[in-house]
Structure formats: structure tokens, C-alpha cells
C-alpha positions, 0 to 999 in steps of 0.5 A: 873868048870862052869856047868849047874845045871841039873846034880848037882840037879838030884844027890841032889834029888836022894841022899836026900840033897840040893844045895844052891843058894847064890845070888851074888852082887859084887866081894867080894860076889862071891869070898866068895861063891866060896872059901867056896864051894871049902873048903866044897867040895860042888856044888854051884849055884851063883844066880844073880837077874836082879837088881844085874846084872844091878848093876854089869854093865851087865850080860856079866860082871858078866859072865866074872867075874865068869868064870875068878874067877873060873879059878884064884881061881882054883875052882874044884867043880861044879858051876852054874851061874844062873839068879834068877827070870828072865823076858822073855827078861832078860832070853834071855839076860843071855842066850846070855851072857854066863850064865850056868843056867836061871830061867824064872819067868812066875808065874805072867802070866796066866798059858797058857802064862807061859806055852808058854813063858817057852816052848820057852825059854826051847828050846832056852836054851837047844839048848845051854846046859843051864839049866832052872828053872820055877815057878808056884804060887809065892814066897811072899814078895819082892826081888830086885823089884820082888814082889809076893803075896805068892800064893800056887802053884797048883799041876796040873799047876806044872805038866803042866810046868814040862812036858815042859822039864824044869830042876827044878821047883820053886813052892810057898808053903808059903815061902817068900823073906826077913825076915819071920814075927812073924805070919808066918804060916810055909811051906805048906808041904801038897802042897809040897807033892802034887807037888812032886807027880805030877812032878814025881821026878823033883828037886824042888826049895825052894826060901826064904831060910833065916829064915826057921827053920832047921826042916822045911828045912830037911822035905822039902828036904825029899819031893823033894827040891834039891835047896834052895835059900839064899840071905837075910841072907848073906846080914844081916851077911855082914851088921852086921860084917861091922857095928861092924867093923866101930862102933869099930873104926877099920876103923880109925886105921892105914889103916883100911879105905882101902876097902880091910880091910873095907870089910874083916869082911863082906866077912868072915861073908858071908863065915861063913853063906854059910858054915853053910847053906851048912852043913844044906842042906847036900851038904858038900863033895858032889862035 
């Protein structure tokens, strides 16, 4: 069932686990994530970047596909359709298109402008029952054209944004999009604890979930992280499985070139990755 993400993340925060946001790129991605969530009896968030939304011909197409797929596949677990790193205009478009949750990323603005724009979008989204994620500091690296320098968020600025009535908060704590480099220093747990204390129980969001060691994931959850975003890891597993299928020549056997057969190994690889993450995050049987 399509819902906003507020209640699922409040529950996760209170019970000490995290809900995974898995970014979707096409029908196979969406189907794989939804089926795995149902099999694991886990709540799930489908993330859509502005670039992926454009690739899938627009937000209305994405919303219609997700709503129809939930119905056709008989998905009973809570599902949120969420804009990832939305611009001001992109956030408005997703609200109009029927998304159940949005992220406005105003982290690149001066804090006063981030506050003003976030406040406006919170009022608009909440009037329609849509949950809102905001960001302070920035997530390092690049994801789908969104580039962050990786600034650690200031706890006082986090409180300013949290006090606007947002539903959950992304705060930079040394995490990055994409693969983590060998010289990565790890998550800044001192900053995370300060943000947790400043925001008084608000569910926190950890972007860049690919490649963070399990012990760091679990510690972040213990310090208030209730939503963890995964994108790159699903892309890597999909690419590896597809490459193996083609390099083994299976696409040349019988009708192995049929897209339904050609994409199946990657589809199964996404399912395996999502299940592994749901088990790590502790969301299995929490629907």
C-alpha cells in the first residue's frame, strides 16, 4: 500500500531499526524492490532522483507505474514513493504528480534560504498528506548530477530545519554517494550524536548507504538513523550479474537475447542485495 514515510520512520526510530530507501530506475528495479519487501514483510521507500524521473519519462509516469504495480503484485507492506535530492521546482512537480513523500535538498543554499524554501514546501506537502525530508550539510560525491562537497552538518542548523515541521532529516556526517575511497575516514559519530540531541527524536537519514561497514550502520541506527539510502550497490550487483550472463554467452543460447531473460539475472541480483540490506537494517518482519 502506498503511504507517506512519516509513520514507518517514527516506528523505526522508536524500535531501533532503519527502513531502506532503494532508488529505482525502471520497471525491473521497481518490481524487484517491491517483491523483496513483500517477501521480507518489510516497509520500504522507493527513491527517485530527478534524473531517473526524467529517464522514466516523468514523475506522473513513475507514480502511475508504482501505484499500478503495488495493486497488480498485491503488495501489502507499507511503500513510500519518495523524491530523492529534489530541487525546489522538482519537489513541487512530485507533489503534483502524486508522490507520497519528497526530499527537498536545500543544503547548497545559505541556511536562511534553505529554511525559507523548506518551510514553504512543508506547508504545501503536508496539506496533501505528503511527508518531507530536508537536508543540512551535504552528502559528499556525485549522484545523478547532484554534487556535494561533504560538509558535516551543524547541529544548530539541523535544529532550525527540524523545527519547521519536517518529518525526517538528512545530515552530512562524512557519508558520500557512490563507492567509498580507500582513504575514507568513516562516519562522524560525534556529529551524529550532536544532531540527534539537537533534533530531539526526529528520524535521521543516512545517505550513501553503499559500502558502509555493518558495525557503522548499526551504530548509526543506535544514534537515531531510521532511513538508509541504497542506490550504487544495486546498480553494481545488477551490472555484474548482467555482465556474467552475457560473457557466458547465455544471451546467444536459444532465446537468451529476449529482454525478459537478458534482464532476469540482474533483477535477481537486485532482489538479493535488497534482502541483504533489509536484514542488516533490521526492518524484516516490521511491516
